[in-house]
Biopython code that builds the backbone (N, CA, C, O; Angstrom):
import numpy as np
from Bio.PDB.StructureBuilder import StructureBuilder

atoms = [
    (1, "MET", "N", (90.176, -108.078, -163.609)),
    (1, "MET", "CA", (91.086, -108.922, -162.573)),
    (1, "MET", "C", (91.894, -108.090, -161.656)),
    (1, "MET", "O", (92.328, -107.016, -162.071)),
    (2, "ALA", "N", (92.112, -108.441, -160.574)),
    (2, "ALA", "CA", (92.864, -107.685, -159.532)),
    (2, "ALA", "C", (94.633, -108.602, -159.857)),
    (2, "ALA", "O", (94.921, -109.632, -160.468)),
    (3, "ARG", "N", (95.375, -107.685, -159.170)),
    (3, "ARG", "CA", (96.976, -107.815, -159.253)),
    (3, "ARG", "C", (97.090, -108.095, -157.842)),
    (3, "ARG", "O", (96.357, -107.618, -156.975)),
    (4, "PHE", "N", (98.293, -109.098, -157.613)),
    (4, "PHE", "CA", (98.469, -109.669, -156.346)),
    (4, "PHE", "C", (100.007, -109.983, -156.461)),
    (4, "PHE", "O", (100.393, -110.502, -157.508)),
    (5, "MET", "N", (100.908, -109.709, -155.472)),
    (5, "MET", "CA", (101.900, -110.113, -154.969)),
    (5, "MET", "C", (102.160, -111.119, -154.156)),
    (5, "MET", "O", (101.720, -110.824, -153.045)),
    (6, "ASP", "N", (102.728, -112.312, -154.156)),
    (6, "ASP", "CA", (102.772, -113.055, -153.106)),
    (6, "ASP", "C", (104.561, -113.321, -152.792)),
    (6, "ASP", "O", (105.513, -113.084, -153.535)),
    (7, "VAL", "N", (104.527, -113.936, -151.308)),
    (7, "VAL", "CA", (105.605, -114.181, -150.932)),
    (7, "VAL", "C", (106.091, -115.742, -150.306)),
    (7, "VAL", "O", (105.713, -116.334, -149.295)),
    (8, "HIS", "N", (107.032, -116.102, -151.303)),
    (8, "HIS", "CA", (107.300, -117.648, -150.442)),
    (8, "HIS", "C", (108.719, -117.406, -149.598)),
    (8, "HIS", "O", (109.665, -116.663, -149.860)),
    (9, "SER", "N", (108.500, -118.327, -148.473)),
    (9, "SER", "CA", (109.646, -118.431, -147.913)),
    (9, "SER", "C", (110.362, -119.896, -147.730)),
    (9, "SER", "O", (109.637, -120.876, -147.905)),
    (10, "GLY", "N", (111.608, -120.087, -147.420)),
    (10, "GLY", "CA", (112.240, -121.450, -147.846)),
    (10, "GLY", "C", (112.703, -121.661, -148.706)),
    (10, "GLY", "O", (113.064, -122.830, -148.847)),
    (11, "PHE", "N", (112.982, -120.685, -149.810)),
    (11, "PHE", "CA", (113.978, -121.475, -150.773)),
    (11, "PHE", "C", (115.359, -121.056, -150.973)),
    (11, "PHE", "O", (115.693, -120.572, -152.054)),
    (12, "VAL", "N", (116.257, -121.215, -149.937)),
    (12, "VAL", "CA", (117.411, -120.602, -149.783)),
    (12, "VAL", "C", (117.995, -121.712, -150.857)),
    (12, "VAL", "O", (117.609, -122.843, -151.153)),
    (13, "GLY", "N", (118.991, -120.970, -151.270)),
    (13, "GLY", "CA", (119.842, -121.911, -152.257)),
    (13, "GLY", "C", (119.176, -122.582, -153.455)),
    (13, "GLY", "O", (119.544, -123.587, -154.063)),
    (14, "VAL", "N", (118.167, -121.841, -153.647)),
    (14, "VAL", "CA", (117.376, -122.718, -154.760)),
    (14, "VAL", "C", (117.853, -121.694, -156.294)),
    (14, "VAL", "O", (118.044, -120.480, -156.371)),
    (15, "THR", "N", (117.907, -122.437, -157.039)),
    (15, "THR", "CA", (118.703, -121.989, -158.524)),
    (15, "THR", "C", (117.657, -121.138, -159.490)),
    (15, "THR", "O", (116.433, -121.175, -159.361)),
    (16, "GLU", "N", (118.257, -120.492, -160.320)),
    (16, "GLU", "CA", (117.202, -120.229, -161.230)),
    (16, "GLU", "C", (116.368, -120.983, -162.243)),
    (16, "GLU", "O", (115.270, -120.695, -162.719)),
    (17, "ASP", "N", (117.328, -122.237, -162.498)),
    (17, "ASP", "CA", (116.556, -123.284, -162.911)),
    (17, "ASP", "C", (115.211, -123.640, -162.343)),
    (17, "ASP", "O", (114.105, -123.600, -162.882)),
    (18, "GLN", "N", (115.652, -124.090, -160.820)),
    (18, "GLN", "CA", (114.519, -124.699, -159.762)),
    (18, "GLN", "C", (113.305, -123.513, -159.623)),
    (18, "GLN", "O", (112.164, -123.854, -159.310)),
    (19, "LEU", "N", (113.655, -122.075, -159.886)),
    (19, "LEU", "CA", (112.662, -121.516, -159.732)),
    (19, "LEU", "C", (111.836, -121.417, -161.019)),
    (19, "LEU", "O", (110.609, -121.496, -161.066)),
    (20, "ARG", "N", (112.793, -121.204, -162.226)),
    (20, "ARG", "CA", (111.641, -121.756, -163.423)),
    (20, "ARG", "C", (110.965, -122.977, -163.495)),
    (20, "ARG", "O", (109.968, -122.887, -164.212)),
    (21, "GLU", "N", (111.167, -124.226, -162.955)),
    (21, "GLU", "CA", (110.459, -125.148, -163.008)),
    (21, "GLU", "C", (109.087, -125.164, -161.714)),
    (21, "GLU", "O", (108.093, -125.890, -161.693)),
    (22, "ALA", "N", (109.471, -124.168, -160.804)),
    (22, "ALA", "CA", (108.573, -124.089, -160.020)),
    (22, "ALA", "C", (107.063, -123.083, -160.608)),
    (22, "ALA", "O", (105.876, -123.399, -160.693)),
    (23, "HIS", "N", (107.696, -121.978, -160.882)),
    (23, "HIS", "CA", (106.845, -121.348, -161.935)),
    (23, "HIS", "C", (105.876, -121.662, -163.056)),
    (23, "HIS", "O", (104.738, -121.310, -163.365)),
    (24, "GLU", "N", (106.942, -122.590, -163.605)),
    (24, "GLU", "CA", (106.098, -123.693, -164.880)),
    (24, "GLU", "C", (105.361, -124.437, -164.396)),
    (24, "GLU", "O", (104.679, -124.897, -165.311)),
    (25, "ARG", "N", (104.948, -125.031, -163.067)),
    (25, "ARG", "CA", (104.058, -125.780, -162.680)),
    (25, "ARG", "C", (103.290, -125.086, -162.195)),
    (25, "ARG", "O", (102.332, -125.853, -162.100)),
    (26, "ASP", "N", (102.870, -123.869, -161.669)),
    (26, "ASP", "CA", (102.038, -122.770, -161.582)),
    (26, "ASP", "C", (101.454, -122.358, -163.092)),
    (26, "ASP", "O", (100.236, -122.356, -163.271)),
    (27, "LEU", "N", (102.310, -122.034, -164.095)),
    (27, "LEU", "CA", (101.660, -121.742, -165.385)),
    (27, "LEU", "C", (100.709, -123.002, -166.148)),
    (27, "LEU", "O", (99.699, -122.750, -166.806)),
    (28, "ALA", "N", (101.227, -124.341, -165.927)),
    (28, "ALA", "CA", (100.562, -125.002, -166.135)),
    (28, "ALA", "C", (99.158, -125.655, -165.768)),
    (28, "ALA", "O", (98.608, -126.625, -166.290)),
    (29, "ILE", "N", (98.763, -124.893, -164.783)),
    (29, "ILE", "CA", (97.605, -125.038, -164.041)),
    (29, "ILE", "C", (96.716, -124.264, -163.823)),
    (29, "ILE", "O", (95.559, -124.606, -163.575)),
    (30, "GLN", "N", (97.391, -122.348, -163.920)),
    (30, "GLN", "CA", (96.862, -121.626, -163.738)),
    (30, "GLN", "C", (95.215, -121.304, -164.082)),
    (30, "GLN", "O", (94.389, -120.786, -163.331)),
    (31, "ASP", "N", (95.001, -121.881, -165.732)),
    (31, "ASP", "CA", (93.629, -121.292, -166.260)),
    (31, "ASP", "C", (92.504, -122.198, -165.011)),
    (31, "ASP", "O", (91.326, -121.919, -165.234)),
    (32, "THR", "N", (92.648, -122.949, -164.087)),
    (32, "THR", "CA", (91.950, -123.717, -163.739)),
    (32, "THR", "C", (91.168, -122.896, -162.601)),
    (32, "THR", "O", (90.100, -123.139, -162.040)),
    (33, "GLU", "N", (92.033, -121.892, -162.467)),
    (33, "GLU", "CA", (91.268, -120.707, -161.064)),
    (33, "GLU", "C", (91.183, -119.374, -161.980)),
    (33, "GLU", "O", (90.800, -118.331, -161.451)),
    (34, "GLY", "N", (91.470, -119.395, -163.089)),
    (34, "GLY", "CA", (91.657, -117.949, -163.326)),
    (34, "GLY", "C", (92.677, -116.821, -163.541)),
    (34, "GLY", "O", (92.495, -115.748, -164.117)),
    (35, "VAL", "N", (93.946, -117.359, -162.873)),
    (35, "VAL", "CA", (95.044, -116.855, -162.793)),
    (35, "VAL", "C", (95.652, -116.852, -163.703)),
    (35, "VAL", "O", (95.593, -117.737, -164.557)),
    (36, "SER", "N", (96.669, -115.479, -163.768)),
    (36, "SER", "CA", (97.512, -115.681, -164.548)),
    (36, "SER", "C", (98.761, -114.816, -164.232)),
    (36, "SER", "O", (98.855, -113.592, -164.143)),
    (37, "PHE", "N", (100.074, -116.185, -164.026)),
    (37, "PHE", "CA", (101.122, -115.980, -163.318)),
    (37, "PHE", "C", (102.299, -114.920, -164.370)),
    (37, "PHE", "O", (102.464, -115.109, -165.575)),
    (38, "GLU", "N", (103.019, -113.797, -163.527)),
    (38, "GLU", "CA", (103.242, -112.958, -164.842)),
    (38, "GLU", "C", (104.927, -113.025, -164.544)),
    (38, "GLU", "O", (105.647, -113.035, -165.542)),
    (39, "ARG", "N", (105.441, -113.062, -163.470)),
    (39, "ARG", "CA", (106.484, -112.985, -163.229)),
    (39, "ARG", "C", (106.905, -113.479, -162.018)),
    (39, "ARG", "O", (105.883, -113.660, -161.357)),
    (40, "ALA", "N", (107.897, -113.799, -161.367)),
    (40, "ALA", "CA", (108.798, -114.433, -160.371)),
    (40, "ALA", "C", (110.032, -113.832, -159.966)),
    (40, "ALA", "O", (110.962, -113.519, -160.710)),
    (41, "TRP", "N", (109.976, -113.721, -158.942)),
    (41, "TRP", "CA", (111.844, -112.850, -158.069)),
    (41, "TRP", "C", (112.161, -113.700, -157.393)),
    (41, "TRP", "O", (111.165, -114.286, -156.968)),
    (42, "LEU", "N", (113.396, -114.257, -156.917)),
    (42, "LEU", "CA", (114.085, -114.888, -156.149)),
    (42, "LEU", "C", (115.189, -114.178, -155.440)),
    (42, "LEU", "O", (115.893, -113.439, -156.129)),
    (43, "ASP", "N", (115.456, -114.293, -154.129)),
    (43, "ASP", "CA", (116.670, -113.933, -153.622)),
    (43, "ASP", "C", (117.060, -115.354, -152.791)),
    (43, "ASP", "O", (116.554, -115.561, -151.688)),
    (44, "PRO", "N", (117.880, -116.194, -153.328)),
    (44, "PRO", "CA", (118.285, -117.128, -153.064)),
    (44, "PRO", "C", (118.879, -117.391, -151.714)),
    (44, "PRO", "O", (118.656, -118.422, -151.078)),
    (45, "GLU", "N", (119.811, -116.198, -151.218)),
    (45, "GLU", "CA", (119.903, -116.028, -150.118)),
    (45, "GLU", "C", (119.300, -116.022, -149.029)),
    (45, "GLU", "O", (119.544, -116.897, -148.199)),
    (46, "SER", "N", (118.223, -114.868, -148.748)),
    (46, "SER", "CA", (117.057, -114.973, -147.923)),
    (46, "SER", "C", (116.338, -116.373, -147.878)),
    (46, "SER", "O", (116.180, -116.982, -146.820)),
    (47, "GLY", "N", (115.979, -116.767, -148.911)),
    (47, "GLY", "CA", (115.262, -117.750, -149.542)),
    (47, "GLY", "C", (113.802, -117.438, -149.717)),
    (47, "GLY", "O", (112.871, -118.228, -149.558)),
    (48, "LYS", "N", (113.723, -115.963, -150.125)),
    (48, "LYS", "CA", (112.377, -115.668, -150.711)),
    (48, "LYS", "C", (112.365, -115.691, -151.966)),
    (48, "LYS", "O", (113.391, -115.710, -152.646)),
    (49, "VAL", "N", (111.143, -115.691, -152.442)),
    (49, "VAL", "CA", (110.264, -115.705, -154.026)),
    (49, "VAL", "C", (109.179, -114.758, -153.656)),
    (49, "VAL", "O", (108.361, -114.718, -152.737)),
    (50, "PHE", "N", (109.493, -113.880, -154.858)),
    (50, "PHE", "CA", (108.054, -112.777, -155.148)),
    (50, "PHE", "C", (107.815, -113.147, -156.207)),
    (50, "PHE", "O", (108.637, -113.318, -157.107)),
    (51, "CYS", "N", (106.385, -113.367, -156.267)),
    (51, "CYS", "CA", (105.078, -113.449, -157.654)),
    (51, "CYS", "C", (104.427, -112.798, -157.873)),
    (51, "CYS", "O", (103.724, -112.497, -156.909)),
    (52, "LEU", "N", (104.111, -112.093, -159.146)),
    (52, "LEU", "CA", (103.040, -111.369, -159.362)),
    (52, "LEU", "C", (101.960, -111.753, -160.338)),
    (52, "LEU", "O", (102.234, -112.307, -161.402)),
    (53, "SER", "N", (101.229, -111.577, -160.121)),
    (53, "SER", "CA", (99.748, -112.457, -161.050)),
    (53, "SER", "C", (98.742, -111.528, -160.863)),
    (53, "SER", "O", (98.739, -110.615, -160.037)),
    (54, "THR", "N", (97.918, -111.795, -161.640)),
    (54, "THR", "CA", (96.828, -111.170, -161.777)),
    (54, "THR", "C", (95.442, -112.605, -161.265)),
    (54, "THR", "O", (95.834, -113.771, -161.218)),
    (55, "GLY", "N", (94.259, -112.345, -161.010)),
    (55, "GLY", "CA", (93.388, -113.018, -161.156)),
    (55, "GLY", "C", (91.895, -112.607, -160.192)),
    (55, "GLY", "O", (91.767, -111.464, -159.753)),
    (56, "PRO", "N", (90.894, -113.617, -159.959)),
    (56, "PRO", "CA", (89.756, -113.008, -159.483)),
    (56, "PRO", "C", (89.968, -113.321, -157.856)),
    (56, "PRO", "O", (88.933, -113.740, -157.337)),
    (57, "SER", "N", (90.796, -113.234, -157.197)),
    (57, "SER", "CA", (90.943, -113.518, -155.766)),
    (57, "SER", "C", (92.316, -113.456, -155.219)),
    (57, "SER", "O", (93.171, -113.386, -156.102)),
    (58, "LYS", "N", (92.705, -113.463, -154.159)),
    (58, "LYS", "CA", (93.747, -113.887, -153.650)),
    (58, "LYS", "C", (94.031, -115.528, -153.178)),
    (58, "LYS", "O", (95.052, -116.211, -153.250)),
    (59, "GLU", "N", (92.667, -115.832, -152.670)),
    (59, "GLU", "CA", (92.376, -117.256, -152.554)),
    (59, "GLU", "C", (92.705, -118.141, -153.729)),
    (59, "GLU", "O", (93.353, -119.176, -153.571)),
    (60, "SER", "N", (92.227, -117.710, -155.009)),
    (60, "SER", "CA", (92.422, -118.405, -156.309)),
    (60, "SER", "C", (93.756, -118.411, -156.458)),
    (60, "SER", "O", (94.007, -119.287, -157.286)),
    (61, "VAL", "N", (94.956, -117.782, -156.011)),
    (61, "VAL", "CA", (96.233, -117.466, -156.251)),
    (61, "VAL", "C", (96.696, -118.651, -155.594)),
    (61, "VAL", "O", (97.247, -119.563, -156.210)),
    (62, "MET", "N", (96.415, -118.665, -153.941)),
    (62, "MET", "CA", (96.804, -119.486, -152.965)),
    (62, "MET", "C", (96.414, -120.784, -153.294)),
    (62, "MET", "O", (96.957, -121.635, -152.589)),
    (63, "ARG", "N", (95.527, -121.273, -154.269)),
    (63, "ARG", "CA", (95.224, -122.692, -154.555)),
    (63, "ARG", "C", (95.846, -123.149, -155.624)),
    (63, "ARG", "O", (95.976, -124.310, -156.014)),
    (64, "ILE", "N", (96.297, -121.954, -156.160)),
    (64, "ILE", "CA", (97.470, -122.445, -157.553)),
    (64, "ILE", "C", (98.603, -122.995, -156.822)),
    (64, "ILE", "O", (99.059, -124.116, -157.049)),
    (65, "HIS", "N", (99.085, -122.134, -155.879)),
    (65, "HIS", "CA", (100.401, -122.022, -155.596)),
    (65, "HIS", "C", (100.666, -123.570, -154.813)),
    (65, "HIS", "O", (101.652, -124.292, -154.957)),
    (66, "GLU", "N", (99.376, -123.837, -153.891)),
    (66, "GLU", "CA", (99.307, -125.232, -153.323)),
    (66, "GLU", "C", (98.905, -126.417, -153.954)),
    (66, "GLU", "O", (99.091, -127.510, -153.421)),
    (67, "GLN", "N", (98.300, -126.270, -155.186)),
    (67, "GLN", "CA", (98.166, -127.472, -156.140)),
    (67, "GLN", "C", (99.900, -127.677, -156.732)),
    (67, "GLN", "O", (100.569, -128.710, -156.772)),
    (68, "ALA", "N", (100.210, -126.492, -157.079)),
    (68, "ALA", "CA", (101.851, -126.801, -157.744)),
    (68, "ALA", "C", (103.044, -126.684, -156.818)),
    (68, "ALA", "O", (104.210, -126.392, -157.082)),
    (69, "GLY", "N", (102.297, -127.071, -155.334)),
    (69, "GLY", "CA", (103.296, -127.565, -154.605)),
    (69, "GLY", "C", (104.404, -126.916, -153.506)),
    (69, "GLY", "O", (105.131, -127.491, -152.696)),
    (70, "HIS", "N", (104.216, -125.330, -153.843)),
    (70, "HIS", "CA", (104.768, -124.177, -152.668)),
    (70, "HIS", "C", (103.685, -123.358, -152.038)),
    (70, "HIS", "O", (103.805, -122.141, -151.898)),
    (71, "PRO", "N", (102.992, -123.796, -151.789)),
    (71, "PRO", "CA", (101.899, -122.906, -150.796)),
    (71, "PRO", "C", (102.610, -121.728, -150.449)),
    (71, "PRO", "O", (103.825, -121.572, -150.322)),
    (72, "THR", "N", (101.536, -120.802, -150.294)),
    (72, "THR", "CA", (102.059, -119.474, -149.475)),
    (72, "THR", "C", (100.394, -118.638, -148.870)),
    (72, "THR", "O", (99.335, -118.392, -149.447)),
    (73, "GLY", "N", (100.831, -118.444, -147.634)),
    (73, "GLY", "CA", (99.857, -117.702, -147.011)),
    (73, "GLY", "C", (99.618, -116.308, -146.967)),
    (73, "GLY", "O", (98.607, -115.751, -146.540)),
    (74, "GLU", "N", (100.955, -115.630, -147.596)),
    (74, "GLU", "CA", (101.426, -114.164, -147.563)),
    (74, "GLU", "C", (101.109, -113.585, -149.347)),
    (74, "GLU", "O", (102.035, -113.540, -150.157)),
    (75, "VAL", "N", (99.873, -113.244, -149.662)),
    (75, "VAL", "CA", (99.420, -113.124, -150.422)),
    (75, "VAL", "C", (98.531, -111.759, -150.621)),
    (75, "VAL", "O", (97.355, -111.705, -150.262)),
    (76, "TYR", "N", (99.211, -110.680, -151.223)),
    (76, "TYR", "CA", (98.627, -109.550, -151.244)),
    (76, "TYR", "C", (98.029, -108.398, -152.429)),
    (76, "TYR", "O", (98.764, -108.007, -153.336)),
    (77, "GLU", "N", (97.077, -108.082, -152.329)),
    (77, "GLU", "CA", (96.477, -107.561, -153.598)),
    (77, "GLU", "C", (97.129, -105.967, -153.685)),
    (77, "GLU", "O", (97.273, -105.187, -152.744)),
    (78, "VAL", "N", (97.421, -105.785, -154.905)),
    (78, "VAL", "CA", (98.376, -104.590, -155.181)),
    (78, "VAL", "C", (97.543, -103.648, -156.047)),
    (78, "VAL", "O", (97.684, -103.538, -157.265)),
    (79, "SER", "N", (96.709, -103.014, -155.341)),
    (79, "SER", "CA", (95.942, -102.084, -156.833)),
    (79, "SER", "C", (96.494, -100.738, -156.662)),
    (79, "SER", "O", (95.856, -99.965, -157.376)),
    (80, "VAL", "N", (97.595, -100.028, -155.881)),
    (80, "VAL", "CA", (98.098, -98.606, -156.027)),
    (80, "VAL", "C", (99.600, -99.055, -156.989)),
    (80, "VAL", "O", (100.541, -99.743, -156.592)),
    (81, "ASP", "N", (99.459, -98.534, -158.075)),
    (81, "ASP", "CA", (100.641, -98.791, -158.687)),
    (81, "ASP", "C", (101.400, -97.577, -159.737)),
    (81, "ASP", "O", (101.127, -97.433, -160.928)),
    (82, "ILE", "N", (102.253, -96.896, -159.076)),
    (82, "ILE", "CA", (103.778, -95.783, -159.529)),
    (82, "ILE", "C", (104.431, -96.489, -160.705)),
    (82, "ILE", "O", (104.970, -97.592, -160.788)),
    (83, "THR", "N", (104.211, -95.474, -161.634)),
    (83, "THR", "CA", (105.315, -95.695, -162.492)),
    (83, "THR", "C", (106.180, -94.325, -162.785)),
    (83, "THR", "O", (107.170, -94.364, -163.516)),
]
sb = StructureBuilder()
sb.init_structure("model")
sb.init_model(0)
sb.init_chain("A")
sb.init_seg("    ")
for serial, (resi, resn, name, xyz) in enumerate(atoms, 1):
    if name == "N":
        sb.init_residue(resn, " ", resi, " ")
    sb.init_atom(name, np.array(xyz, "f"), 0.0, 1.0, " ", f" {name:<3s}", serial, name[0])
structure = sb.get_structure()
């Protein structure tokens, strides 16, 4: 499975609980596309949300986010990992 990082805009002022609710909507339907959402991060001042997932394609990640109500066209495959 490939690993993806996606970016959402427009989440200014969103709380941790609201981010958790959005993430849970992804988790509830992720199996329909073979995606696994691992983590989500929020910068409430800039309104940016970052999500880390694995799945078969960036399009599958995009479809889950769209169905969950927070679409994004900004999905990147992250194939290089340095620790």
